[in-house]
N, C-alpha and C positions, 0 to 999 in steps of 0.2 A: 691756848686761849684764842678765841676768834677775834678777827680784826673789827667786825661789825656785828651788831645785834639788832633784833626787831623790837620796836616799842610802839605802843598805841599812839596814834596821831589825833590830837584834839582838834585839828583843822577839818576833819572828816566826820560825818554823821550818817547813820543809816536812815533811809526814808521809810515811812510806813508801807506795809505790804500793799495797801490799796492806793498808793500814789499813782497818779496818771502822768507824771513828768516824764519827758523823754531825755535821753542822753544828749548833751550839747556838743559832743565830740565833733569837730569839723563843721559845726553849725549846719546840721542837716545831713551829714554823711552817715550818721548812725541812727537807725530807727528803733533801737532797743529801749525798753522801759528803764528809766534811771532807778538805781537802787541806793545810791549814796550821794551826798552833797559835800562839796568842798567850799569852805568859807574863804572868800576872797575880799581883800580890802581895795576900795576905790576912794582914795582921799579919806574922808571921814566916814564913809559909808561902808558897811559890811554887807556883802552879797553872798548868797549860796548858789553855787553852780552845780547842776545835777549831772551825774555820770552813771553809766551802766558798769557792772562789775568788770567786764572785759577792759574798759578804758580806765578804770581806777588802777587796774594792774598794769596797764600800758605805761602809766606814769612811774612805774617802778615800785609801787606799793604792793602789799599783799593783804588779802582779806581772810580773817579768821572769824567764823561766825558772822556777827554783825559789826565787828571791829576792823577798821582799816589800820594797818601798821606800816611804819616806815623803818628803813634800816639806818642806824646811826653808828658812829665810831664807838667801840667797846668801852673806852675810858671817858666818854663824854658825859656832861651833866645829864643829858636826856636819858642815857643808858642807866645812870645811877638812879634817876627818878622813876624810870619805867614808862615815860611818856614824853611827847614832844608837841610843840604847837604846830 
């Protein structure tokens, strides 16, 4: 039995193919076109931060098709549901 499993992250979403957003990694260090956005909370406000695939994966995530996945403990509620926030 594995210690950890991959599940869909609801905090990430794919951007449309025609998006012109750039990756925000390092605030100007990456000039790649963003492919995904991460939902971040700032007080009562939700914001979406855009990243290229390389930097989505640099956070320890993996991308399958248009879905960003995170690894969670095998016996966690997220693993049983098949998704995590």
